[in-house]
N, C-alpha and C positions, 0 to 999 in steps of 0.2 A: 521411526518418525510417526507412525500411525498413532501411537500413544500421545505424542506431543500435539498432533492435530486434534485429537479428541479432548485435550485439556484447554484448548484455546478459548479465551474470554474476550480478547481484543486483538484486532489486526490493524497495524499502523502502516500506512503507505507514504512513501515519497510521492510527489505528483509528476513533475517533469522527468521524463525518461522511463516512467512506469506506466502511467495512464496515457502518456504521449510518447512520441519517438524522440522527444527533446527539441523538436523544431518549434520556433515561435514565429508567428506571422506579424509583421509590423507594418501598419499602413502609413500614409504620408503625414498623418496627424500624430503619429507616435503610439496610436492605440494598438495594443497587442491582442492576439487571439491564438488559440491552440486548437488542435483537432483531437477529439476523444471518440471512442467507440461506445455506443450504448450496449454492445454485447459484453463489454467488460463488466458492467454493473448490473446486468440482468438478474443475477442471482444474489445481489445484495439484500433484497427483502427476505430471502430465505435464511441468510446468515443472521440478520437482525432478529428474525422470528425465533431462531435457535439460541438467542441470547448473546451472540457474538457482536460486540461493539466494533465499530469501524471508525478510523481516524486518518487524517492526512496531516503530515508535518512537512511543510515546503519552505525551502530557503527563499524562493521568490515570493514577492507580494504582487498578486494579480487578481483583479476582481473576477475574472472568469473562473479561477480556481474556487473562490468562495461560492460563487453561484452554482457551480457544478456540484460541490460538496453539499450545499444546502438542498439541492434537488435530490441528491442521492441519500440524504439522511445521515451524512457523515460528519463527525466532529472535524473542524478545520483550524489549523494553526498555520499562519503565513509569516514570512519575514524572519524565519528561524535561523539566526546565525549560529546558534548552539542547539542543535537538534537533541542531543542527549539530555540536556537539562529539561527541555520541554517534555521529552519522553518520560523521564523520571517523575515529573510533576503530574503528567497525565495518568500514569500508572497509580500513583498515590491517590489522586482524586477519584479515579474509577475503582479503587480498591482491588487492583489486579496485580499479582506478583509477576516479576519478569518471566518466570517459567510458564505463565499462562498467556503470554503475549507473543505476537509475531511482528516482525518488521520486514517490509518489502522495500528494498533500495536498489539503486543502480550505479551510484558513483561514490567516490572516496569520502564525501561528507556524510555518507550513510553507514559506513563501516562500524563506527563506534556503537550506533544504535543496534545494528545487526548482531554485534557481539554481546550486547547487553540482555537481549531477550532470549526466550527459550527456543524460538524457531525463527530462522533467518531465511528469507527468500531474496533472490535477485533474478533479473530478466536475462534472457539469452545474450543480449548485447551489453550486459552490465560490465562495469570495470573489473579487471582481473582481481583486484583486492576484494571486491564484493563476492566474486565467485569463490575465492579462497576461504571465506568464512561462512558462506551460505550452506544451509542444510539442503536446499533445493534450488536448482537453477532451472527456470522455465525453458521449455522448448521454443516458446514464442518470444519475440523481441518486445521491448517497451513500446506501447502504443499499438501493438498488433495482437491484442487479446491475451497478453500475459496475465493480466489481472483475472480474467475469466478462467484461465487455466488454474490459477491458485484457488479461486472460489470453488471450482469443480472438485479439486483435490480435497479441500477441507470438507465440503459437503458429502463427498463420497465416504470419507473417513468417519463422518457422523451418521452414516447410514441413509443419506438422502441422495438417491441416484440421480443422474442427469435425466432430464425429461426430453421428450421429443426425439 
């Protein structure tokens, strides 16, 4: 797996269930919000500096996802009923081969993307089908610093140790 980690040019994440625990908060007006941890994205600048592009492909369409991705410097696609087609288009646009890409998913609509790329991740509470195809299952659950665990793993493989 070390060699695959060192080849990475692009990491694509699902959002709900990966950056979050899958919970959505809805107020009386119908406005939705989610809870994310800043710890998950603390090392994104280091990944970007190393030339690893980051993207989110989400089935849901939610302004909070777009805002979070914008703040993190992450490419964002929402309302993706067909994630695999979007993933293929993204790889082509970014000139990245499937072998140079990773996908982080947590549910059955992520499995096809996970199978397509060179490196597949899922979270500890991911669906069993995701776990069956994953190269790595995080120790942490979605929304509980699983993304940070993946960042640390990649950066360690690239020779950038954890700080602090």
